[in-house]
Phi, psi and omega in degrees: 000139179297148171298132179261132187235138170249132180247129180246149169076251193303119177295329180299315180299322178299318184297322182273320187287324183298313173299319179304310184295313187286322188270319186262335187242353176066019183277171175243117180270115183265344182197146172232114183246102180281350187092162187296324185287309186295331186294335181270358186273152185300321186286356173285343184302322177294325177289319179299321177299313178303315184294313179300319182286347179245012178063035182258136180285151168263113183132186183273137178222153174298138184212165173276335182216138180247130177251123188210113174238027182302130179298328177264081197293133174258141180297140177233016184294150180081001182257009182102179177308155187211153171259115187217163170284140177259133176263148178285170178303137178095338178288149190265345180205156172277077188246129178306311187290332179301332178299334178284332184285316184224079181302150176123126171072015178277161179196173168235135187224151170269107199243159170295168178301325181279351179073027184249349183209161188221141172276337173198156177209156180225137176304152179224080174272118184307129177275172171298153177119192186263187181296331176297316180299324177295321180293319177301317183293313180302323180296313179298316180294324182297314181293325173300317183291322177300314180295316184293326185262354193296310181302316177300311180299314180295327183279358179080019183284153178293139178275156178276131184300143178270144172303320177232115181301155173298137176241149179279169173134173184232159171297123189265146185301324184294338181286354176279350181286148182249147174238113190294339183277007171285169179289160178299324180297315179294317178294320178298317178300315180296318181299313183297321178294314184288344178298337182280282190282335189247358177077026175128151174270135190277125173231176181228135168249101188067234181268000185259135177278138169233150180248112186283129188258346176204167177191146171216150181282128178243355177203138181282333181243148177277129183302155180295141177071017175251115177288151176305134180095354179280135179288123180263323180216146180226107172230234176287326170262191176214139180246136193230134177286150174232186177301331175204105174107181183229135173248160175239133181241130179260331184226148171215167176239119179285111180058231185253021177272171182302159183291145177228164170297124190302311184292322182298308184298315183298321177295322181296330182266009171095015181272152179212178174307134179103344176290141182251123179277160180231000000 
């Protein structure tokens, strides 16, 4: 009987994994569960069409193997072997986006149900780009891990113990706050990570919250006489001084309103060069 597979979370993973499983492994994909939020988004239409054309249910089904790269990681222990993100020592959850916050020792593995051993794993070094680029990168590494460990899993071979077992948990809302005296690299990583599961890293303009949606480092050193959080340049985007270096942000979301060009919005509300964000 073909191995039955359930895919959770990432629509990118579904688009890549379904053809791989059907064409190369002769597996049966029984369900694709994007979660309540993703199912209503425009880019899920392609996955829905893929599911319908292959007789795959939308939602959770019993399966032999669970594939999950959801940035807002949900525990899958007890559901059989699983494909999941591996966190390094000290991390509180196996979260794709968390790899942007604290690079180093991350991976993707084909794991036992208990999350203590793996048939295969691949390193997951965060690439340049935003949270979307990391999910694309993680998807590629995930398929590589799945391919490397598939034969051993199906044959019933023992998995190799992990140095650090998989741990449960979620990316927490309070991790979206920014501290401007951090380095530009650390701030850019946090903003990029928070753009995925939480819709932006939180900063304040006066008493109002804004959520920064992207960031990149534009200078390694902070200009003289600029305190951390101070606006250095304001055009369509905004360049901001940090504890060490300068970052540039192109987009932000004012409160829970739609995304805007960061510099344009800040100028509209009366900000200019020299204003210090908190």
